[in-house]
Phi, psi and omega in degrees: 000320182292331178274354178081015183276344174228151183270328181217157181305319181292348183293341179296338181277354182259008178237156180274166177300319179298321173295323176293316176302317181294320181291326176291318181287328187233104186296341180274356175299129182273091180295323179302319178296324183289326182288314189313303183294322180292326178293320176300311178301313177305312183296323177292315179297321179293331181272356180298144184276340177216166182248127183300145181286318183227136178227127181271181184295343178264003178085013179277134176275123179254141182245119180294154176280099178264133180269152171292138180258179176291158179302134182088354181277144176268127179243135180187193177252124177281142183270321181254143183286161179102185180240134179235150176221150179155182180285137185271132172247108182271119185251132171248358178215150186290348179262003179298135174288143176235127180270152174307138176088352176278149179260123182284131170231123179212161178300315180205148172240000000 
């Protein structure tokens, strides 16, 4: 920041380790130019209305085949194996309280 090579402290997270190494070795390496496309990608991801449930190693978004449930049934993809029972807690915010014995239901964890 003091040298003017980055605009903000968080910009360091918008470059790769290889780009940081190049910037350390060569003072003429343009870190601002390396940050710009990654900052745009981050802004686009941050503005998304939902988070994909599954992304494969090639970056493809996979959508599980969910079946329709009975009226009032919660249908989704389980993250943990096994069977659970208990009072369901539907969380829409990371600060929602969860009591012992409750089953967490969330869009994404």
